[in-house]
C-alpha positions, 0 to 999 in steps of 0.5 A: 730187040738185040739178043745177048749171048752168054758163054758157059763152060764146055763139057771137056772143061767140066770133066777136067775140073772134076778129074783134078778135084778127084785126084787132089782128094784121093792124094789127101785121103791117102796121106791121111790114112798113112798118118793114121797108120804111123800113129797107131804103130807109135801108140802100140810101141808106147803102150808096150813100153809103158806096160813093161816100165810099170811092171818093173817099177811095181816089182822093184818097189815091192821088193825094196820094202820086203824081207825074207828074200827067196830065190827059185826053188831053194831059197837063199842066195841065188848067184846063178839065177832063178826063174822066180823070186819070193819075199814077205811084203809089209803086210806079212804076205808071201809075194812071188813073181815069175813067168806064166802062160805058154810061149810065145804068150808069156807074161809076168805074174804076181802071186800072193800067198799062193793065190794068183793076183794079176798079170803085170804084163800084157802078152799082146803088146809085150812078149817076154822070152825070159825072166831071171832073178839073181839074189845076194846078201840074204844070209844073216851075220852069223853065217858070215854074210854082211852084204845088204840084200840085193836083187838083180832082175834080167828080162828079155823079149820084144815089144810089138807096135800092133797086130801084124806089125814089126817088133823091137827086141829088148834085154833089160837089167835092173835091181832093187835093194832091201830097205834095212840092214842085216847087221846091228852095230852099237857105236860108242858115244861120239861127238860126231854124228854116225856114218851117213846112209843114202838111197838112190832111186830112178823113175822110170827105170826103163826109157826109150833111146833119147828119153829121160829119167829122174834120179831121187836121193835121200840121205841121213847124217850126210854133209854132202852127196855126189853122183858119178857119170859126170854129175858131181856134187848135188844139193841139197845133200839131204834129198833131191832130184836130178834128170838124166838122159843116158844114151845106153843102159847106165848105173848111177852111183851116189856117195854120201859123206860126213866126218865119220865116213861115207855110204854108197847107193846106186840106181840103174836106168835101162835104155831100149836103143832105137834100131839102126838099119844097115847102110852101104858106103860107096867103097866096097867092104865099108858101111855108112851105118851098121857092120860090114860082113859077108865079103865077096868078089866076083869078076864084075863086082864086089859084094858085101852086107851091112848088118843093122844094129839093135834089130835094124835091117841088113842091107845088101851091097854091091860095087861094080868093078870098072873096066880099063879101056885102051885107045891106040895112038900114033907114035914115031916108028920104033921098037919101044920097050919102056915108058915112065912119067915124071915132071908132067911128061911121058918118056918112052925109050927103045930102038928106032931109026938112027939115034932117035931112040926116045920119044916124049909126050905131054899127054900120052897122045902126041909123041915127039922123037928125041935124039939119044946117045947110042941105041936100043935102050931097054928101061927108063924111070923118073926120080929126083927131077931126073929121067934115067934110062939103061940098056943091055949091050954096048958102051955107055949103058946109062943115059940121063935127062932133066927134061926127057929131051936132052940126054947125056951118058955118064963117063963112068958106069959099070958095064953089064947087061942092064935090064931094069931101073927104078927110083925109091928112098932117094936112090936109083937102082939098076939090075941086070943079068948074072946077078948084076946090081948097081945104085946111084948115088 
């Protein structure tokens, strides 16, 4: 009977297969846990923002329909700001908004007729550091005040993404206007309708950078209604909505008009800007992102910082200073005193054997002696297509060459001990001992 041989997996193959499977599962589990952590941070920040937006919306809505505004402990107008604000609501109850709790767990509290009703913010997600109310226009016409009552609310603090995680600071300004007037004017009968009135509201009043808010307007007796900030005329004039996405905190002003005049109303959308981390640029004392600061220069490197924006991190920056290395090259013997470069050629002058007092090189490595008039040239330069050399003694103290090879001496040159020559502003300038200077042309 013929036997059949069946091949199976070896122990090593099984171990390798199990190991690869375990590695893949470990990487997948790590990625899954990282995604969960990022999702929790985003949800934590969103929770804090939503909590703060709800609180501000609640405050501005209730203030808008209230009366008898009172700021701080003294009531009346409050141009310097107060830590609390009170008013009568539509139910004739006295409502007060102020900070409560103890630092760092401060929160906005609502009190009705002296009885605490609720905390509008949760200190576990929104840490309020300051709350200030500025009030104007609460006096009557008898005292000379004709401004419509208006409340400006300034609030600052930070929003947490969760326990033990990073926070984002914010500073927000919003406002609310009393719905009503403190001056009654009786107009004579007219064929035209009375002057228009308008109301402009932003919902929500607080958005993250890149978010949007909806402007809602209502008018009475208006033939047209327009909004600034590049929006223009909107329709219908009687009322409508318009979505906006401001890059920074922006106040929108609406204008209602008819034949009798115009009316202005406004709303503000506060924007919490995203943090921008500082980022170094390749050149010292410059930043790809953020603001450069803390400049320093040592023997080996430049140092500086790029400060982040909107609470972003600061990046330390360093750029090493490059050393210049030198390599000795072979050249014709001589006492070489000056070298210049022009028209693709290096030219050196000095004192060598015979009349070979100049040498040239196309690359600075290989040098060739050139014949010159006289001897002992002290300086050379290039400009306007011409090499010019000078010396300090003897006759014919200047020589010129268009190519660094063929040299000639001008027939008429002032005598002097000439030490240096340069070219600039379409002119050669030569200086020497005893205050001597000459120019050409």
